[in-house]
N, C-alpha and C positions, 0 to 999 in steps of 0.2 A: 518407526519415526519418519521414514520416507512418506508413508501414507499420511501421517499427520501434517507434514510440510505441504503435501499436495492439497489437503483439505483447507489449510490456511490460505494457500494460493487461490483455491476456488472461492473461498469466502471473500477475499479481497476483490476478485473479479466480479462476483455477484454484488458486492458492495458498490463497485463502480457503476454497474447497471442500475442498481437501486437509486443511486444519486442522480444519474443522468436522466432517468425516467421520472424523477420527482416522486419516487415511491417511499422514501425514507421516513416520511412523517405520517404514513397511513395507519400505523399502529401506535395509538396514543397512550398505551399502557405498557408497563414492563412487568411481566409475570414469568419469572424464570422457569417455573414448573408448569403451571396451568397454560402458559402461553405456548407450550409445545404443541398444543392441540388447536387446529384452526377452527373457525366457526363451522358448526355442524347444523345444517338446516336453515330455512329461511329466517326464522326468528332470531337466530344467533347472528346471521349476517346483518339483519336490520339493526340489531343492538350495536354491533361494531361500527356500522355506518353512522348511526346516530351519535356515537361518541366522537367519530371523526368529524362530524359536522360542527362540533364545538371548537375545533382547532382553527388557528389562524390561517392555515393553508387552505382549508375549505372556504372559509369566509372571505378571504382576500384573493384567492387564485382559482380554486376549483369549485366555485359556487354552483356551476352548471352541471356538476357530476351527478350521474345516476348511480344506482347500486352496482350495475355492471361495470361502470367506469371505475368505481371504488375497488371492485374486485381485481381489476387489471393492475392496479398499483399495489394493492394489499399483498399479492402473492410474492412479489419480488422481495419485499421487506420480510415477509414470513420465511421465505427460503433462506435469506441472509441470516436471520436469527436461528433458524433450525440448524444451519451448518455450524454455527457456534456451539450449539448444544451437542451436535454430533462429534465435533472435535474433542469436546470434553470426555465423551464416552469412549471414543477411540483410544484416548490416552489412559483413562482411569481403569477400564476393565483389564487390558493387558498389563498395566503397571501393578495392579493388585495381584494378578496371577503370577507374574514374574517374582514379586516379592515373596509370595507363598512358596514358590519353587526355589527361592534363594539364588536366582540367576543374575541378579544385579549387584554390581560392586557398589561400595559406599559412595565413591565419586559420582557414579552414574545415577544413583538414587537422588543425590543432591541436585544434579542437573535436571532430572525429571520433575522434582519439586519446583524448581525455578520455572519450568515450562507451565506447570499448573498455575503458579502465581501470575505469570504473564497472561495466560489465557483468561483467568478470572478478572484481572485488571482490564483486559481488553473488552470484556463484556460490560463492565461497569462504565468504562469510558464511552462505549457505544451508546448507552442510555443517556449518559451525561451530555453527549453531543446532540442526540435526538431531542432531549428535553429543552435545549436552547431554541428550538424551532416551534415549540408548543406553547409559548407564553404570549408574546406580542408580535414577533416577526416570523413570517412563514419560511424563513431560511435558517439553517443551522449556523452556528458560529464557525467561521473558517478557522479560528484558532483551535476550537475543539475538534473540528474535522481533521486538522493537521496532527493533533495529538493521537487521535484514534487511528489514523493511517500509519503514523510513525510507530505506534505500539504494535500494530499488526505486522509491519515490516520487520521490526526487531524480533518478534516472536517467530516469524517465518525463517529469518536468518539464523536464529539461535538453534531451532530444531534441526535445520539443515547442517549446521556446523557440528552439532553433537552426533548426528547420524553419520556424517563423514568421518568423524573421529573413531567411531565404532568400526566402520568399513575399512578405512585406511589410517591406522594409528601412527605409522612411522614411514619416513622416506629416507633416501640416501643423503649423503653429504654433498652440498653444492657450494663451491667457492663463489663469492660475490652475490650471494642471495640476500644479504642484509639490506642493501640499498633498494632492491626491488620490493622487499618485504615492507619497508617503511613507506614506499610510494603506494603500495597496494592498500595499506591501512589508511593512507591519506585519501585514496580513491573511495574507500568504503565510507569515510566520514563525509566526503564531498557529496556522495550519492544520497546520504541521509538528509543533508541540507537541501539538496535538489528536490527530494521527495516532499519535504516540508513546503517548499515554494510551489511545488505542483499542487499540493492540497490548498494552498492559498489561492492559486489561480482557479482551481475548481470551485472552491467555496465562494469566491467573489465573482465568479463567472467572467474572469478577466480574459478568458480565451475567446470571448465574443467581440473584443476590440482589437484594433491594429492587426487585422487578418491578412497581413502581407509578410513576405520573407524575401531576402534577409533583413530588409529595413522595416521599421515601424512606420508604415505609411511612407512618407517621403524622407524620413530622417532615420539615422542610426540610433539616435536617442530622442524619442518623442518629447514634446514639450510637457506632456502629462506626467512624465517620469519624475519631475521635480516640482509638481504643482502644489503639493501639500507641505505644510510646515508643522512641526520641525521636519527636516529632511528625511530622517529615518522612518517616519510614518508612511512615506511613499512605498516602502518596501515591506510593510506589514498590512496596510489598509488601502493603498492606492492601486487601482486596476492596472494602470500603465506601469507603475513601479514594480509590482510583483511579476508581471509578465516580462518586463525587462530583465529582472533577476533570473527568472526561469530560463529565458533565452540564453543568456550569457553563461550561466552555470552549465548549460548543455554543452557549450563550446569548451568549457574548462574540463568537463568530464571526458569529452571525446579526445581532447589533446593529451590529457594525463593517461588515458587508456592506451593511446598509440605509443606514448613513451614507454610505458610499462611493458607492452607487448614487444616493442623493439629491443629493449634491454633483456627481456626474458628469452627471446629467441637466440641470444648470444650465449646463454648459459646451458649447461648439460642437464636439462630438466628431464624427469622421467615422463612416461607416457601420459599419466593422469594430469600432471602439471601442465604439460604442453597443450593437452586437450582443453583444460580449463581456461587457459589464457586465450586460446583461439576462439573458444565459444564466447568469452567475454568481449573480444574485439568485434565479433560478428553481431552480437546483441547490441553493442554500442551503436554500430552503424544502423541497424534496423530501427532502434528506438529513436535515433536522431531523425531519420526519414519519416517515421510515424508521427513524431512531434510536429514536423513541418507541415505534413498533410492535415493533421488534426487542427492546427492553427489556421491554415489557409482556407479550409472548408468550414471554419467556424464550429468546430467540435460536434460533428454528427455522432450519434450514439455509438455506432460500430467502431469508428476511429477512436473515440474517447475511451471506450472499453479496451481496445487493443493497446492503446498507448499506456494505460495503467497496467495492463497485464504484462506487457513487455518490460515496463519499468521494474516490476517485481522480479521478472526473470533475470533481468540485468543485475539487479541487486543480488540475487541468488548466485549468479555466476561469479560475482566479485567476492562473495562470502566463500564460495568453493575454492577459488584461487588463493584467497588468504589462508584458508585452512590447510591447503596443500603445501604452501611455502612456510607456514608457521611451524609445521612439524618437520621441516627440513633443517638439518644442521648446517651452520655456516662454515 
């Protein structure tokens, strides 16, 4: 399961590279079986390129592309999809073997089936997202991008939680853990909301405006934040609005993490719990700094990828801390 969670993490990182390099619309078909084999030979590559030339991205953005240019974006999307298939095999083959050996308990079998369902849903949502950029607009829907990223994040967190349950099923009794547990669950929910807004920022390319920190240009709240009507639309479709939400949710995440860490250090936690909350706090700091640099430098590929990767690592650390204190008796 740890291997599976690592592969999901790798898939999200490659997905970030695919998005930032504009590679996500290079494969205009979805063939779950045949699509596992890349074009073999010049004729196959020309056929794939000809199909790509019918897409809005080629006609409106990459009309100057040669076959070699096409290959450079094709491979990132191919690797992204291949990782999805590999994750399925990594789960399916051991799962069947363990079933035959009768090594899995009934509760664990149910949890593994949930993983399969989430993995399959993730693949469908990935194509649903890509399809939105193959009709008229050479950009995928930021709403579909958010759903795709959110599902991947939940899958990663669920696998990690189940794996930790197997490794560390129980912990000792800790008085005063209930308040920290509630706050940790709140942090988990807050992070999921932050990830949604991160996808909105990415999908709308809202990281390319107001590239200053801590203010948005000369103001704490830029005029563009409330430019659209009705007001709520600014935080779902407005560049300034979604960036504003993403900025201030980052402050909320950091503050709540500091409060949780402060309260946790006053409790007699075991080694794994103390380690998990310390890692959480370090990752919050690193992710915050990465977010600032990514914004100020207008989202260069390397910083954009690192920001997404550390965001998932941070989510994983919050999942781990929640798992450790959920199994703790109050």
